[in-house]
Structures are given as structure tokens and as C-alpha cells.
TORKEDREN-512004 format. One line per 3 residues: for each residue y, x negated, z negated of N, C-alpha, C. Coordinates in Angstrom, 3 decimals, always signed. Each point is the difference from the previous one (the first is absolute). Example, Ala and Ser with C-alpha at 12.3 -4.5 7.8 and 13.67 -1.06 7.14 Angstrom:
% residues 2
-5.690/-13.190/-7.800/+1.190/+0.890/+0.000/+1.200/-0.900/+0.000; +1.050/+0.350/+0.720/+1.190/-0.820/-0.060/+1.090/+0.770/-0.730
//
This chain:
% residues 299
+17.459/+121.617/-1.085/+1.152/-0.116/-0.906/+0.752/+1.330/-0.019; +0.421/+0.438/-1.175/+0.730/+1.252/-0.122/+1.397/-0.143/+0.564; +0.430/+1.020/+0.718/+1.320/+0.007/+0.610/+1.034/+0.488/-1.024
+1.081/-0.786/-0.194/+0.979/+0.318/-1.034/+0.741/+1.299/+0.308; +0.323/+0.250/+1.263/+0.734/+1.217/+0.338/-0.829/+1.242/-0.304; -1.323/-0.100/+0.172/-0.866/+1.137/-0.307/-0.112/+0.201/-1.515
-0.055/-1.102/-0.723/+0.018/+0.105/-1.458/+1.311/+0.599/-0.488; +1.091/-0.365/+0.655/+1.308/+0.550/-0.364/+0.018/+1.520/+0.203; -0.600/+0.450/+1.093/-0.040/+1.440/+0.279/-0.804/+0.735/-1.075
-1.157/-0.548/-0.365/-0.815/+0.617/-1.046/+0.740/+0.002/-1.333; +0.639/-1.097/-0.311/+0.785/-0.107/-1.238/+1.087/+1.058/-0.036; +0.662/+0.235/+1.132/+1.067/+1.003/+0.057/-0.543/+1.408/-0.207
-1.183/+0.287/+0.529/-0.600/+1.316/-0.214/-0.271/+0.218/-1.484; -0.485/-1.051/-0.668/-0.265/+0.128/-1.437/+1.296/+0.194/-0.784; +1.044/-0.743/+0.352/+1.267/+0.067/-0.722/+0.662/+1.360/+0.182
+0.002/+0.512/+1.229/+0.773/+1.210/+0.313/-0.831/+1.279/-0.013; -1.308/-0.137/-0.072/-0.827/+1.172/-0.195/-0.449/+0.746/+1.233; +0.495/-0.386/+1.171/-0.418/+0.669/+1.234/+0.272/-0.918/+1.184
-0.663/+0.298/+1.106/+0.219/-0.783/+1.221/+1.414/+0.221/+0.518; +0.470/+1.243/-0.041/+1.343/+0.305/+0.514/+1.079/-0.723/-0.799; -0.114/+0.019/-1.335/+0.997/-0.680/-0.837/-0.058/-1.506/+0.188
-1.208/-0.547/+0.160/-0.141/-1.434/+0.252/+0.652/-0.375/+1.322; -0.185/+0.845/+1.017/+0.597/-0.269/+1.311/+1.515/-0.020/-0.077; +0.575/+0.953/-0.736/+1.453/+0.036/-0.143/+0.521/-1.260/-0.679
-0.699/-0.438/-1.051/+0.445/-1.186/-0.732/-0.113/-1.262/+0.838; -1.034/-0.086/+0.834/-0.219/-1.202/+0.807/+0.762/+0.025/+1.317; +0.539/+1.149/+0.364/+0.689/+0.104/+1.286/-0.960/+0.172/+1.164
-1.212/+0.505/-0.262/-1.004/+0.241/+1.028/-0.148/+1.507/+0.225; -0.845/+0.364/+0.944/-0.419/+1.389/+0.148/-1.256/+0.209/-0.848; -0.273/+1.225/-0.441/-1.241/+0.244/-0.736/-1.239/-0.416/+0.793
+0.040/+0.188/+1.319/-1.127/-0.395/+0.829/-0.241/-1.506/-0.075; +1.089/-0.776/+0.011/-0.134/-1.457/-0.064/-0.611/-0.442/-1.324; +0.419/+0.630/-1.108/-0.582/-0.342/-1.304/-1.480/+0.355/-0.035
-0.343/+1.187/+0.516/-1.411/+0.410/+0.027/-0.836/-0.978/+0.818; +0.557/-0.467/+1.118/-0.724/-0.952/+0.844/-0.214/-1.329/-0.722; +1.031/-0.444/-0.743/-0.138/-1.253/-0.743/-1.106/+0.109/-1.049
-0.024/+1.118/-0.714/-1.025/+0.190/-1.022/-1.381/+0.122/+0.648; -0.088/+0.703/+1.134/-1.281/+0.147/+0.702/-0.535/-1.360/+0.448; +0.873/-0.865/+0.499/-0.425/-1.341/+0.402/-0.486/-0.803/-1.209
+0.692/+0.180/-1.139/-0.419/-0.699/-1.216/-1.372/+0.505/-0.458; -0.250/+1.283/+0.162/-1.319/+0.544/-0.344/-1.093/-0.610/+0.878; +0.299/-0.155/+1.284/-0.995/-0.605/+0.900/-0.230/-1.468/-0.344
+1.095/-0.708/-0.324/-0.131/-1.423/-0.350/-0.827/-0.194/-1.272; +0.204/+0.871/-0.960/-0.684/-0.151/-1.290/-1.308/+0.794/-0.070; -0.225/+0.837/+1.036/-1.187/+0.870/+0.026/-0.086/+0.837/-1.268
+1.170/+0.496/-0.401/+0.110/+0.738/-1.259/+0.913/+1.204/+0.196; -0.369/+1.122/-0.579/+0.888/+1.172/+0.004/+1.105/-0.221/-1.016; +1.240/+0.113/+0.441/+1.146/-0.273/-0.867/+0.777/+1.261/-0.372
+0.032/+0.967/+0.904/+0.699/+1.258/-0.269/-0.969/+1.158/+0.147; +0.126/+0.968/-0.904/-0.813/+1.202/+0.072/+0.897/+1.222/+0.007; -0.368/+0.984/+0.791/+0.759/+1.244/+0.058/-0.173/+0.778/-1.306
+1.112/+0.552/-0.490/-0.042/+0.883/-1.155/+1.076/+1.058/+0.194; -0.440/+1.210/+0.322/+0.957/+1.047/+0.330/+0.737/-0.361/+1.273; +1.315/+0.033/-0.063/+0.818/-0.352/+1.160/+0.398/-1.470/+0.005
-0.367/-0.726/-1.055/+0.401/-1.398/-0.078/-1.193/-0.935/-0.014; +0.259/-1.229/-0.426/-1.045/-1.008/-0.091/+0.073/-0.682/-1.358; -1.119/-0.551/-0.427/-0.053/-0.798/-1.222/-0.682/-1.315/+0.326
+0.332/-1.031/-0.771/-0.615/-1.304/+0.206/-1.347/-0.064/-0.720; -0.959/-0.626/+0.633/-1.301/-0.226/-0.629/+0.105/-1.152/-0.999; -1.066/-0.217/-0.772/-0.009/-1.114/-0.954/+0.140/-1.342/+0.723
-0.647/-0.123/+1.152/+0.110/-1.245/+0.771/+1.429/-0.220/+0.472; +0.658/+1.097/+0.384/+1.394/-0.113/+0.427/+0.886/-0.453/-1.152; -0.293/+0.490/-1.211/+0.777/-0.425/-1.159/-0.091/-1.492/-0.235
-1.196/-0.560/+0.201/-0.160/-1.445/-0.137/+0.813/-0.740/+1.055; -0.019/+0.505/+1.233/+0.767/-0.635/+1.065/+1.501/+0.110/-0.253; +0.435/+1.113/-0.549/+1.425/+0.177/-0.288/+0.459/-1.023/-1.033
-0.816/-0.233/-1.029/+0.359/-1.021/-0.995/+0.121/-1.374/+0.656; -0.934/-0.302/+0.888/+0.062/-1.276/+0.729/+1.232/-0.058/+0.881; +0.294/+1.119/+0.677/+1.171/+0.051/+0.877/+1.281/-0.234/-0.783
+0.096/+0.575/-1.190/+1.207/-0.176/-0.811/+0.228/-1.467/-0.331; -1.086/-0.714/-0.343/+0.137/-1.426/-0.315/+0.387/-0.806/+1.241; -0.629/+0.327/+1.136/+0.326/-0.716/+1.242/+1.443/+0.259/+0.424
+0.433/+1.244/-0.081/+1.369/+0.333/+0.397/+1.012/-0.700/-0.903; -0.341/-0.147/-1.269/+0.884/-0.719/-0.918/+0.109/-1.467/+0.388; -1.124/-0.605/+0.396/+0.024/-1.397/+0.430/+0.799/-0.165/+1.293
-0.181/+0.933/+0.926/+0.748/-0.052/+1.262/+1.497/+0.129/-0.268; +0.359/+0.925/-0.894/+1.413/+0.177/-0.331/+0.579/-1.279/-0.606; -0.760/-0.643/-0.882/+0.470/-1.239/-0.611/+0.254/-1.078/+1.057
-0.902/-0.099/+0.976/+0.183/-0.984/+1.071/+1.223/+0.336/+0.841; +0.185/+1.282/+0.298/+1.152/+0.420/+0.805/+1.310/-0.276/-0.733; +0.021/+0.243/-1.312/+1.202/-0.272/-0.789/+0.328/-1.494/+0.038
-1.020/-0.842/-0.156/+0.227/-1.454/+0.020/+0.554/-0.460/+1.348; -0.543/+0.534/+1.089/+0.475/-0.386/+1.329/+1.436/+0.451/+0.229; +0.298/+1.240/-0.393/+1.372/+0.499/+0.196/+0.977/-0.761/-0.875
-0.448/-0.369/-1.208/+0.864/-0.765/-0.896/+0.297/-1.375/+0.598; -0.977/-0.612/+0.649/+0.226/-1.298/+0.637/+0.998/+0.109/+1.145; -0.095/+1.113/+0.747/+0.957/+0.197/+1.097/+1.395/+0.288/-0.536
+0.073/+0.647/-1.159/+1.281/+0.241/-0.644/+0.800/+1.146/+0.578; -0.600/+0.828/+0.837/+0.735/+1.118/+0.595/-0.890/+1.229/+0.013; +0.559/+1.195/-0.202/-0.804/+1.225/-0.006/-0.642/+0.253/+1.367
-1.298/+0.137/+0.021/-0.737/+0.290/+1.231/-1.163/+0.929/-0.341; -0.700/+0.429/+1.046/-1.181/+0.835/-0.196/+0.350/+1.437/-0.285; -1.007/+0.759/-0.397/+0.195/+1.425/-0.270/+0.391/+0.219/-1.452
+0.972/+0.875/-0.203/+0.420/+0.390/-1.343/+0.024/+1.526/-0.034; -0.906/+0.583/-0.771/-0.093/+1.449/-0.107/+0.666/+0.461/-1.284; +0.937/+0.923/+0.147/+0.790/+0.499/-1.125/-0.282/+1.485/-0.186
-0.362/+0.387/-1.203/-0.148/+1.420/-0.343/+1.220/+0.427/-0.799; +0.438/+1.229/+0.214/+1.206/+0.465/-0.678/-0.066/+1.494/-0.227; +0.644/+0.454/-1.069/+0.145/+1.441/-0.196/+1.056/+0.529/+0.974
+0.009/+1.309/+0.215/+0.702/+0.575/+1.145/+1.506/-0.237/-0.005; +0.674/+0.186/-1.148/+1.457/-0.123/+0.027/+0.452/-1.441/+0.200; -0.765/-0.971/-0.517/+0.332/-1.401/+0.275/-0.284/-0.339/+1.456
-1.065/+0.595/+0.557/-0.296/-0.224/+1.417/+1.134/+0.490/+0.884; +0.728/+1.004/-0.467/+1.116/+0.526/+0.780/+1.328/-0.653/-0.380; +0.229/-0.226/-1.300/+1.315/-0.432/-0.440/+0.177/-1.488/-0.248
-1.114/-0.740/-0.146/+0.084/-1.429/-0.323/-0.645/-0.885/+1.055; -1.188/+0.375/+0.437/-0.797/-0.888/+0.852/+0.563/-0.244/+1.400; +0.577/+0.994/+0.692/+0.432/-0.270/+1.381/+0.927/-1.197/+0.121
+1.056/-0.044/-0.802/+0.953/-1.106/+0.101/-0.620/-1.304/-0.461; -0.786/+0.052/-1.091/-0.605/-1.228/-0.530/-1.013/-0.585/+0.973; -0.859/+0.838/+0.560/-1.011/-0.498/+0.929/+0.626/-0.455/+1.310
+1.083/+0.655/+0.413/+0.695/-0.433/+1.215/+0.573/-1.400/-0.185; +0.577/-0.262/-1.170/+0.536/-1.346/-0.279/-1.122/-1.025/-0.028; -1.120/+0.354/-0.608/-1.134/-0.916/-0.086/-0.557/-0.311/+1.383
-0.090/+1.012/+0.847/-0.510/-0.188/+1.356/+0.936/-0.853/+0.842; +1.299/+0.263/-0.128/+0.974/-0.764/+0.778/+0.003/-1.471/-0.395; -0.169/-0.275/-1.294/+0.025/-1.384/-0.474/-1.305/-0.739/+0.288
-1.112/+0.755/+0.100/-1.306/-0.630/+0.177/-0.798/+0.783/+1.046; +0.308/-0.176/+1.273/-0.644/+0.796/+1.052/-1.503/-0.225/+0.128; -0.529/-1.098/-0.528/-1.445/-0.225/+0.078/-0.765/+0.759/-1.081
+0.721/+0.685/-0.892/-0.634/+0.777/-1.059/-0.367/+1.381/+0.538; -1.244/+0.375/-0.173/-0.504/+1.296/+0.480/+0.048/+0.998/-1.156; +1.077/+0.780/-0.068/+0.207/+0.927/-1.105/-0.661/+1.340/+0.281
-0.662/+0.556/-1.012/-0.620/+1.326/+0.083/+0.431/+0.799/-1.233; +0.370/+1.269/+0.203/+0.430/+0.865/-1.103/-0.961/+1.169/-0.141; -0.379/+0.290/-1.242/-0.919/+1.087/-0.305/+0.615/+0.833/-1.116
+0.247/+1.286/+0.269/+0.558/+0.879/-1.033/-1.129/+0.523/-0.879; +0.132/-0.216/-1.314/-1.043/+0.399/-0.941/+0.622/+0.459/-1.311; -0.727/+0.820/-0.739/+0.428/+0.406/-1.335/-0.077/-1.203/-0.938
+1.002/-0.193/-0.865/-0.010/-1.178/-0.882/-1.159/-0.026/-0.987; -0.673/+1.139/-0.223/-1.193/-0.021/-0.842/-1.107/-0.850/+0.637; -0.066/+0.004/+1.330/-1.106/-0.650/+0.703/+0.259/-1.466/+0.319
+1.253/-0.376/+0.180/+0.289/-1.319/+0.559/-0.319/-1.192/-0.909; +0.102/+0.098/-1.342/-0.365/-1.193/-0.792/-1.431/-0.454/+0.244; -0.931/+0.941/+0.100/-1.391/-0.375/+0.248/-0.174/-0.535/+1.417
+0.782/+0.536/+0.955/-0.073/-0.495/+1.373/+0.445/-1.462/+0.062; +1.024/-0.347/-0.769/+0.443/-1.394/-0.061/-1.091/-0.861/-0.626; -0.550/+0.461/-1.117/-1.017/-0.781/-0.705/-1.225/-0.257/+0.868
-0.360/+0.979/+0.836/-1.196/-0.124/+0.821/+0.260/-0.678/+1.340; +1.269/-0.351/+0.265/+0.306/-0.730/+1.222/+0.182/+0.865/+1.225; +0.083/+1.316/-0.190/+0.219/+0.884/+1.146/+1.411/-0.148/+0.544
+0.967/-0.195/-0.889/+1.379/-0.260/+0.401/+0.470/-1.258/-0.715; +1.032/-0.630/+0.551/+0.517/-1.243/-0.586/+1.087/+0.251/-1.027; +0.840/+0.991/+0.277/+1.094/+0.362/-0.900/+0.007/+1.507/-0.176
+0.510/+0.447/-1.136/+0.213/+1.429/-0.205/+1.350/+0.206/-0.667; +0.766/+0.932/+0.536/+1.250/+0.420/-0.635/-0.330/+1.282/-0.760; +0.169/-0.032/-1.314/-0.415/+1.111/-0.849/+1.157/+0.426/-0.893
-0.180/+1.125/-0.650/+0.971/+0.420/-1.008/-0.735/+0.520/-1.218; +0.622/-0.110/-1.148/-0.489/+0.667/-1.193/+1.204/+0.462/-0.815; -0.237/+1.001/-0.813/+1.086/+0.603/-0.764/+0.145/-0.663/-1.352
+1.199/+0.158/-0.576/+0.291/-0.610/-1.287/-0.956/+0.486/-1.092; -0.491/+1.237/+0.095/-0.893/+0.514/-1.033/-1.472/-0.108/+0.396; -0.274/-0.521/+1.187/-1.389/-0.130/+0.456/-0.175/-1.301/+0.760
+0.022/-1.152/-0.693/-0.110/-1.294/+0.689/-1.351/-0.168/+0.680; +0.007/-0.732/+1.108/-1.207/-0.222/+0.783/-0.793/-1.180/-0.545; -1.307/+0.164/-0.043/-0.896/-1.104/-0.339/-0.552/-0.593/+1.303
-0.024/-1.318/+0.094/-0.501/-0.638/+1.216/-1.297/-0.728/-0.314; -0.892/-0.115/+0.983/-1.285/-0.668/-0.229/+0.175/-1.490/-0.296; -1.024/-0.580/-0.586/+0.002/-1.431/-0.263/+0.092/-0.769/+1.312
+0.801/-1.053/+0.004/+0.165/-0.808/+1.196/+1.105/+0.465/+0.912; +0.705/+1.074/-0.376/+1.104/+0.524/+0.809/+1.315/-0.282/-0.713; +0.961/-0.549/+0.735/+1.326/-0.305/-0.533/+0.923/+1.185/+0.274
+0.806/+0.351/-0.977/+0.969/+1.099/+0.138/+1.398/-0.523/-0.307; +0.917/+0.186/+0.941/+1.394/-0.390/-0.218/+0.910/+1.205/+0.269; +0.792/+0.362/-0.991/+0.973/+1.079/+0.172/+1.163/-0.523/+0.826
+0.330/+0.697/+1.082/+1.061/-0.468/+0.893/+1.230/+0.908/-0.024; -0.088/+1.145/-0.633/+1.150/+0.904/-0.056/-0.358/+1.270/-0.729; +0.904/+0.959/+0.008/-0.265/+1.275/-0.636/+0.593/+1.129/+0.835
-0.537/+1.175/-0.195/+0.421/+1.178/+0.747/+0.262/+1.124/-0.992; +1.206/+0.552/+0.029/+0.369/+1.084/-0.909/-0.181/+1.348/+0.687; -0.224/+1.008/-0.799/-0.279/+1.337/+0.536/+1.044/+1.001/-0.473
+0.196/+1.023/+0.793/+0.916/+1.090/-0.315/-0.725/+1.331/+0.094; +0.574/+1.004/-0.659/-0.502/+1.363/+0.130/+0.716/+0.664/+1.176; -0.773/+0.603/+0.889/+0.569/+0.745/+1.121/-0.113/+1.487/-0.291
+1.118/+0.701/+0.130/+0.076/+1.427/-0.295/+0.363/+0.779/+1.260; -0.471/+1.239/+0.110/+0.381/+0.835/+1.153/+1.474/+0.393/-0.066; +0.558/+0.447/+1.109/+1.395/+0.472/+0.006/+0.184/+1.146/-0.995
+1.095/-0.055/-0.775/+0.313/+1.071/-0.938/-0.850/+0.037/-1.251; -0.739/-1.054/-0.285/-0.862/-0.027/-1.180/+0.853/+0.026/-1.276; -0.446/+0.722/-1.059/+0.797/+0.087/-1.239/+0.311/-1.355/-0.647
-0.855/-1.002/+0.217/+0.249/-1.310/-0.606/+0.943/-0.870/+0.822; +0.417/+0.484/+1.152/+0.824/-0.818/+0.890/+1.355/-0.341/-0.608; +0.479/+0.796/-0.959/+1.305/-0.267/-0.611/-0.050/-1.107/-1.040
-1.173/-0.396/-0.415/-0.114/-1.043/-1.023/+0.009/-1.374/+0.664; +0.830/-0.921/-0.510/+0.055/-1.331/+0.635/-1.256/-0.832/-0.239; -0.663/+0.207/-1.132/-1.215/-0.744/-0.354/-1.002/+0.988/-0.579
-1.276/-0.186/+0.341/-1.052/+0.888/-0.493/-0.894/-0.723/-1.002; -0.551/+0.779/-0.924/-0.986/-0.511/-0.934/-1.355/+0.631/+0.336; -1.055/-0.624/-0.483/-1.334/+0.508/+0.313/-0.190/+1.429/-0.493
+0.552/+0.287/-1.181/-0.126/+1.348/-0.548/+0.654/+1.041/+0.902; +1.050/-0.388/+0.730/+0.680/+0.949/+0.892/-0.925/+0.492/+1.103; -0.991/-0.825/+0.342/-0.868/+0.297/+1.144/-1.295/+0.699/-0.397
-0.105/+0.367/-1.285/-1.246/+0.602/-0.495/-0.437/+1.232/+0.789; +0.901/+0.941/+0.358/-0.471/+1.218/+0.678/-0.125/-0.125/+1.521; +0.264/-1.178/+0.546/+0.093/-0.125/+1.457/-1.372/+0.013/+0.674
+0.031/+0.405/+1.266/-1.168/-0.087/+0.883/+0.142/-1.291/+0.802; -1.039/-0.850/-0.070/+0.101/-1.352/+0.533/-0.674/-0.139/+1.359; +0.554/-0.913/+0.776/-0.611/-0.476/+1.242/-0.356/-1.458/-0.251
-1.281/-0.348/+0.168/-0.439/-1.333/-0.416/-1.156/-0.474/+0.866; -0.285/-1.297/-0.109/-1.134/-0.597/+0.701/-1.327/+0.588/-0.502; -1.074/-0.149/+0.776/-1.301/+0.536/-0.417/-0.528/-0.657/-1.274
-0.946/+0.677/-0.638/-0.657/-0.516/-1.197/-0.679/-1.333/+0.329; +0.120/-0.943/-0.936/-0.621/-1.301/+0.187/+0.940/-1.072/+0.496; +1.194/+0.390/+0.449/+0.972/-0.988/+0.453/+0.813/-0.506/-1.186
+0.621/-1.160/+0.177/+0.803/-0.589/-1.074/+1.170/+0.908/-0.357; +0.654/+0.581/+1.002/+1.175/+0.839/-0.256/-0.371/+1.281/-0.750; -1.154/+0.581/+0.335/-0.457/+1.188/-0.723/-0.273/-0.348/-1.459
-0.662/-1.126/-0.233/-0.287/-0.424/-1.369/+1.291/-0.196/-0.784; +1.000/-0.588/+0.660/+1.259/-0.250/-0.701/+0.663/+1.301/-0.402; +0.081/+0.969/+0.908/+0.676/+1.264/-0.305/-0.690/+0.715/-1.154
-1.316/+0.079/+0.034/-0.698/+0.710/-1.070/+0.180/-0.700/-1.343; -0.065/-1.330/-0.010/+0.177/-0.732/-1.265/+1.423/+0.164/-0.526; +0.971/-0.039/+0.897/+1.398/+0.101/-0.407/+0.295/+1.351/-0.645
-0.456/+1.078/+0.623/+0.294/+1.323/-0.543/-0.837/+0.286/-1.245; -1.216/-0.506/-0.047/-0.823/+0.205/-1.201/+0.587/-0.718/-1.207; +0.767/-1.065/+0.249/+0.621/-0.735/-1.101/+1.001/+0.856/-0.767
+0.520/+1.048/+0.645/+0.917/+0.918/-0.687/-0.676/+1.355/-0.225; -1.341/+0.001/+0.032/-0.742/+1.204/-0.320/-0.059/+1.041/+1.090; +0.171/-0.414/+1.241/+0.026/+0.948/+1.118/-1.077/-0.367/+1.010
-0.765/+0.978/+0.428/-0.941/-0.190/+1.098/+0.698/+0.420/+1.286; +0.275/-0.945/+0.913/+0.770/+0.358/+1.196/-0.739/+1.021/+0.864; +0.742/+0.974/+0.479/-0.554/+1.031/+0.884/+0.122/-0.491/+1.442
-1.024/-0.713/+0.461/+0.011/-0.549/+1.361/-0.577/+1.055/+0.935; +0.828/+0.492/+0.892/-0.414/+1.102/+0.878/-0.239/-0.451/+1.434; +0.564/-1.162/+0.379/-0.190/-0.511/+1.362/-0.404/-1.471/-0.095
-1.158/-0.318/+0.565/-0.498/-1.377/+0.004/+0.198/-0.580/+1.391; +0.943/-0.938/+0.117/+0.401/-0.521/+1.305/+0.110/-1.518/-0.091; -0.651/-0.715/+0.911/+0.007/-1.457/-0.045/+1.303/-0.596/+0.513
+0.557/+0.555/+1.059/+1.176/-0.577/+0.643/+1.292/+0.461/-0.686; +0.859/-0.961/-0.327/+1.266/+0.345/-0.640/+0.900/+0.816/+0.925; -0.020/-0.274/+1.292/+0.849/+0.766/+0.912/-0.385/+1.477/-0.004
-1.296/+0.279/-0.126/-0.431/+1.389/-0.098/+0.420/+0.594/-1.336; -0.089/-0.773/-1.062/+0.472/+0.474/-1.302/+1.472/+0.387/+0.060; +0.805/-0.842/+0.650/+1.434/+0.276/+0.110/+0.241/+1.292/+0.767
-0.770/+0.226/+1.057/+0.146/+1.228/+0.779/-0.346/+1.227/-0.847; -1.011/-0.112/-0.854/-0.376/+1.117/-0.867/+1.071/+0.256/-1.061; +0.595/-1.090/-0.524/+1.102/+0.169/-0.947/+1.163/+0.711/+0.670
+0.344/-0.429/+1.187/+1.121/+0.611/+0.730/-0.247/+1.489/+0.240; -1.272/+0.369/+0.174/-0.342/+1.409/+0.225/-0.037/+0.811/-1.284; +0.244/-0.657/-1.147/+0.045/+0.723/-1.264/-1.346/+0.247/-0.638
-1.016/-0.812/+0.357/-1.363/+0.253/-0.465/-0.378/-0.807/-1.236; +0.939/-0.756/-0.552/-0.302/-0.771/-1.195/+0.928/-1.184/-0.128; -0.235/-0.799/-1.051/+0.758/-1.236/-0.207/-0.963/-1.169/+0.177
+0.555/-1.170/+0.194/-0.840/-1.176/+0.222/+0.661/-1.228/-0.604; -0.812/-0.975/-0.338/+0.472/-1.306/-0.450/-0.274/-0.977/+1.129; +1.064/-0.500/+0.632/-0.161/-0.811/+1.204/+0.660/-1.362/-0.195
-0.739/-1.076/+0.230/+0.584/-1.343/-0.111/+0.978/-0.273/+1.134; +0.911/-0.906/-0.256/+1.027/-0.292/+1.004/-0.532/-0.824/+1.166; -1.004/-0.834/-0.273/-0.543/-0.865/+1.047/-0.662/+0.828/+1.095
+0.522/-0.126/+1.198/-0.661/+0.585/+1.148/+0.176/+1.489/+0.195; +0.838/+0.663/-0.823/+0.107/+1.453/+0.176/+0.972/+0.369/+1.113; +0.880/-0.925/+0.377/+0.915/+0.274/+1.103/+1.127/+0.937/-0.402
+0.867/+0.357/+0.962/+1.107/+0.917/-0.296/-0.522/+1.372/-0.405; +0.639/+0.587/-1.000/-0.413/+1.314/-0.480/+0.809/+1.101/+0.691; -0.567/+1.186/+0.153/+0.769/+1.126/+0.539/+1.208/+0.272/-0.890
+1.118/+0.381/+0.570/+1.219/+0.201/-0.803/-0.119/+1.102/-1.040; -0.924/+0.923/+0.179/-0.124/+1.101/-0.959/-0.877/-0.345/-1.199; -0.772/-1.074/+0.083/-0.854/-0.393/-1.118/+0.836/-0.698/-1.065
-0.179/+0.412/-1.250/+0.773/-0.548/-1.112/-0.792/-1.128/-0.654; +0.661/-1.137/-0.210/-0.627/-1.175/-0.612/+0.601/-0.211/-1.388; -0.869/-0.076/-1.005/+0.476/-0.222/-1.354/-0.854/-1.070/-0.676
+0.651/-0.912/-0.762/-0.770/-1.004/-0.746/-0.684/+0.628/-1.197; -1.100/-0.609/-0.407/-0.746/+0.431/-1.166/+0.118/-1.071/-1.074; +0.213/+0.421/-1.230/+0.063/-0.933/-1.131/-1.137/+0.295/-0.967
-0.763/-1.035/-0.394/+0.068/-1.382/+0.481/-0.384/-0.089/+1.474; +0.603/-0.979/+0.681/-0.195/-0.135/+1.442/-1.422/-0.448/+0.326; -0.679/+0.754/+0.876/-1.336/-0.443/+0.425/+0.110/-1.236/+0.896
-0.750/-1.018/-0.331/+0.029/-1.246/+0.758/-1.425/-0.397/+0.340; -0.215/-0.351/+1.240/-1.296/-0.563/+0.367/+0.219/-1.432/+0.494; -0.851/-0.876/-0.448/+0.091/-1.394/+0.417/-0.670/-0.212/+1.339
+0.607/-0.821/+0.844/-0.566/-0.370/+1.299/-0.573/-1.408/-0.154; -1.277/-0.155/+0.288/-0.663/-1.285/-0.196/-0.809/-0.373/+1.232; -0.275/-1.299/+0.121/-0.848/-0.518/+1.066/-1.241/-0.612/-0.646
-1.161/+0.290/+0.562/-1.261/-0.541/-0.482/-0.605/-0.914/+1.053; -0.650/-1.070/-0.462/-0.778/-0.857/+0.904/-1.076/-0.717/-0.816; -1.003/-0.507/+0.676/-1.073/-0.721/-0.685/+0.486/-1.374/-0.446
-0.410/-0.372/-1.182/+0.431/-1.295/-0.550/-0.415/-1.150/+0.901; -1.137/+0.129/+0.670/-0.471/-1.065/+0.875/+0.854/-0.213/+1.223; +0.865/+0.960/+0.340/+0.874/-0.150/+1.167/+1.441/-0.332/-0.388
+0.219/-0.323/-1.265/+1.375/-0.248/-0.463/+0.670/-1.173/+0.712; -0.809/-0.947/+0.518/+0.566/-1.159/+0.696/+0.162/+0.256/+1.498; -0.468/+1.126/+0.477/+0.065/+0.262/+1.436/+1.451/+0.264/+0.415
+0.546/-0.755/+0.961/+1.397/+0.195/+0.400/+0.325/+1.420/+0.440; -0.924/+0.672/+0.674/+0.268/+1.373/+0.436/+0.227/+0.919/-1.190; -0.750/-0.217/-1.068/+0.136/+0.830/-1.192/+1.302/-0.321/-0.734
+0.273/-1.279/-0.226/+1.206/-0.363/-0.743/+1.268/+0.430/+0.739; +0.004/-0.145/+1.332/+1.179/+0.392/+0.778/+0.156/+1.520/+0.022; -1.098/+0.719/+0.126/+0.074/+1.460/-0.006/+0.503/+0.515/-1.343
-0.480/-0.562/-1.089/+0.443/+0.426/-1.328/+1.487/-0.304/-0.183; +0.433/-1.159/+0.468/+1.426/-0.350/-0.126/+0.878/+1.007/+0.729; -0.361/+0.331/+1.226/+0.813/+0.926/+0.792/-0.041/+1.407/-0.589
-1.164/+0.434/-0.458/-0.096/+1.316/-0.633/+0.849/+0.060/-1.258; +0.008/-1.095/-0.771/+0.815/-0.054/-1.208/+1.484/+0.165/+0.332; +0.453/-0.711/+1.030/+1.418/+0.066/+0.379/+0.376/+1.398/+0.479
-0.833/+0.606/+0.816/+0.323/+1.328/+0.531/-0.077/+1.060/-1.086; -0.952/-0.126/-0.925/-0.119/+0.984/-1.063/+1.203/-0.049/-0.918; +0.451/-1.204/-0.309/+1.170/-0.112/-0.897/+1.273/+0.447/+0.684
+0.075/-0.189/+1.314/+1.178/+0.462/+0.739/+0.081/+1.533/-0.020; -1.157/+0.650/+0.072/-0.005/+1.457/-0.051/+0.429/+0.515/-1.356
//
């Protein structure tokens, strides 16, 4: 009989593209995932992973097993949801993926409240880019995802995934000390046309938003520093190396020399929670969404 935990490990390798990424998602070590797959190969007498360059790829036989694993994992999840629903209280493991600023500015208090109210709930937090998390929810790698999308770039979610907007996050322009625009109470996009920008790397939601926003007024933003962390962006602004668009959620206290100015129209990103439709009745999911909604609106 095939072992479900070994099938889960193989499924995770297929979903995440590598043994290391699968291990991170499952909370294992890469060695443990490799051992699970090796045992599955011995049980099935079939090669499942092949080396290609520095990584691995799944064989055709592994692809068939992954499809089977996905169906089995869905059935197991359905049974677990029914049992937890009968108990009527959040229990078991709940894995939450979140983008970085929500992980810092929203999740600590919300997850602390959830843990205090339901100590039998095993909460796990995974910081991920919001581009990746909808598919992770759909594939069952995580149970919930806290994501954001911008007013001009709404997020599309996979079939079978529920999306609920729980709040919004507004952004401001940060200027270096003594910047010529610091005397203006409100800035327009055209005012920022000649600026040198500090922004997230290419491919992130925030980078896409900035480029679309400035292109809407006929300007290609001059992005000179690509930095993922907002705290580092703020430090670069303070040093006079550019301007940045930084959301209020999770940015923390700003240095006194950094100038904050609103932009009109105001950039707004929606904060949403995603979960699989099949887990909508699970008490852990409904309670987590309720608490996240309350904390997001309070912010």
C-alpha cells in the first residue's frame, strides 16, 4: 500500500519545483523529503526523480503518482474538515502564508489572539510573495493566504479558491530630507516624473503597480534601486538616494528626517484572505478569517 506521507512529499516537490522548496513548505528538512521520495521509489520500484543540472525533475511515472496524490489529499482534507466541524472547535494544523508587511504589521496580533483562544490549534506562518500564494492555496500547500492587490491591478485567484477582502492599505510617497517636493502638501503622479525610484524587484506586485501607475501618465519610472524590504527602502530614502512608495501597513515608525506626502489619487491596495472552498466549513478557517478581518479593519 502506498504511504500517504510519501505521496505528500512527492506532491510537494512537484508543486514547489525543488526538494528544498518542498521541505520549507512541509516544515521538513530537505534530507527528510529526499528520504520520503526514495522510500516511495523503493516501494513502487520506479524512478520518480531525475537529476537535471542542479535540480530535479519528475518522471512520467511520478506525474501519474502526483495526480493520484492530489486526489487522495483532497479526500483526506474533506474527512478532516468533517471531523473538525463535528467537534465544533478549531484544531489541527493551520498553515498561513502572508506577504511580508502583513506578516509584520497584521499577523502577530491576530495569530496571538487565535492561539490564545484555541491552544489546540497548531499555527504555522510562511512568508511568501502574493504572486505565489493563490496557487499554494489551490494546491493545498497552505490553508490560508493573506494577500494584497492594487486598485489598478486586481488579483485573479484559481478555481476553487475563495477570496474575501478584509481591509485596505494606503500608501504614501517618502522623500529624502530637503527634497524640492517636500513643500507641497499633496503630490500628483506627474510631479514624480523625473524622480529616481527605490522599488521592489521586477516581478513583484508592488513593482508592477509602480510601473503601471507612472505609465498611465506617460512616464517610465526610473527605478535605480531594487530592494525587497521596506525598511531598507526607507534607509535609502533617508540617505538621499531616491524616493519610494511605501504602504502604511507594517512600515513602523519613520525616521524624523524622512518626509511623508500623500499622492493623489491615493494608491490603495486591498488586503484579502484566500482559502479553499472545500475548507469553508472548517472551524479553524472560519475563526482565523474572522479574527484577521477584525484586526485588518482596526488597522
